[in-house]
N, C-alpha and C positions, 0 to 999 in steps of 0.2 A: 251228539254231533260235534265234529272237530271244530276248534276255534277257526273262525274265518270262513267256514263252509257256508254256502248259500242255501237258502230255504227254497225248495222246489215248489212251484205253484201247480195246482192241479190243472191239467189241460182238459178241455171239454171232451166228453165221452162220445157224443154223437158227431157224425161226419159233417153235418151242416155247420154246427158251431165250431168244429175244428178248422174248417175251411175259412170261416170268418176270422177266427183267432189268428191263423197263419197270415192273413192279409193285414190285420191290425198290428200284429207283432213286428211288421217291417217298418212301421212309422218310427222315425228318428226323433231323438230328443233335440229340440231346436237350440238348446244351449250347449250341448255336447253332441254334435252330429255323428260321431262315430258310434254312439250308443243307440240301440233301439229301445222303445218303451218296454219291450220284453226283457232286454238286457238289464235295464234299470230297475225292473220289478214293479213299475207303476201299472202295468197291464194286469189286472186282477182276474177278470172273467169276461167271457163272451158267450152269449146264449142266442140261439136262433129258435124262435117259436113261430112256426108258420112263416109269415112274411116279415115279422118284427124281429129286429136284431138289437140286442142291448149289450153295450160294452161298459165295463166298470173299470175306472182308473182311480188310483190313489195317489194324490200329489205327494212329493217329497216333503213339502212344507204346506201348511194350510193356505198360505198366500203366494204360492209358487206362481210367478208370472208366465211360466212356460206352459201351464196346463191348458190355457185357452188355445194356444197353437197346437198342442197335442190333440186336443178334442177336435179341432177343425181338420187336422190332418187325418185323423181316424175316420171322420165323416166323409172326407173327400175320397180316401182309398176305398172304403166300403161302398159308397154310392157309385163310384166309378166301376166297381166290380158287379154292379147290378143289385145291390142291397138298397132298396128304396126307403124303407121305414127303419131308420137307424136312430137310436138314442144312446148318447154317451153320458153316463152318470159318474160324477166325481164323489167319491166317498172318503171320509176322513177316519173312519174306524173300521178295522184296526189301523192305527197310525203306521205310515210307511217306515221302514227301517232298511238300513244298508244290508241287512241280512237277506233281503229279498233280491239283491243284485246277483246276476249270474256270474260264475267264475269267468266265462268268456267275456262278459262285460267289464269285469275288473281288469282283465288282461288288455282289453281294448283301451281302457283309460291310461294304463302305463305306456302303451305304444303311442298314444296321443300326447303324452307328456304330463299327465295328471297322476299323482300318486293315488292308488286305489285305497279304499278303506281297509283297515286291518282289524282283526279281532271281531267280536260279536257285540251287538248292542244287548240290552237287557236290563232288567231291574236289578239294581244292586241292593244288597241287604242294608238295613239301617246301620250307620256308622262306617260303611265301607268308604275307603279313600280312593279316589280316582287318580291314577298316575298317568302322566303324559309320557308315552313311549316315543322313541325315535321314529321318524317317518323317513322311509327310504326314498332317496332322490330317483325320480323316474328316468333321469338322463344318464347318471353315472353309477347308480346303485349305492351311493354312500349313505351311511346313517348319520353323518356329521351335518345335520340340518337343524334349522330353528324356525319357529313360527314367527312370521312378521306381523300378520293380522289374522284375527279369529275369523273374519269374513273375507273371502276372496272375490273372484269375479261373479260369483253367485252365493246366495246364503248357505248353500249346502257344501261349500268348499272354503278352506282356509288357505291363506297365502303363506308359503314357506320359502326359505332360501337354503340352498346347499352351500355349505362353507368350503367344500372342496372344489367343485366346478364353478362356484359363484353364480349359478343360475337360479332365478326365482321359479317357483312352480306351484300349481294348485294341489291341494290335498283334499280328496273327497272325504269329508268327515264321517266318522261312524255315528250313526243315529239309531 
C-alpha cells in the first residue's frame, strides 16, 4: 500500500445492512462537522439481523468525548428511518488509526483548514527513530511550519503555526 493511502473498510454485503450503513455513514463528527463518521473511519460495521440492527464504532481515542454524540446521532438517524431495535457498540480493538480515514475525508480536512495526517501509522521496529516531518499549511501550502502544542483543540490534533502566512492551524496527528 502506498504511504498515506487509506485502508478500505468492508461494506456490508446484504442490502438491508448496506441501507443501514448508508444512513449511519451520513452522521457527522461533532468536533469536525465536515467529516462523516465514515470519512473518519470510526464506522466499522453495520449488520441487520431481522429487526435488530447493530452498529460498531471505534473511537479515535479511548476517552474521546465525541463518541457519545456520535452514538446518539447514529441512533437518531436509524430510528428515524424506521429501525426500532438499534444497538451501537463502541469497540477499542483493533485501535483506531488515521490509516482508516478516507482520502475524501483528508481532503475535506484541508478545505476546512486542518492539515490532514500524512504517512501511515504502524509498528516501528525496535530501535527505530521517529522523525518529525514538516506539516503543510492548509491555507498557503507552505512547509515552513512549526508545532506550537502537541495537543490542539482536541486530543487527536496538534496546534501548528505557519511561519509564512503567520496563521495557526490544527494538524490531525498520525495515529
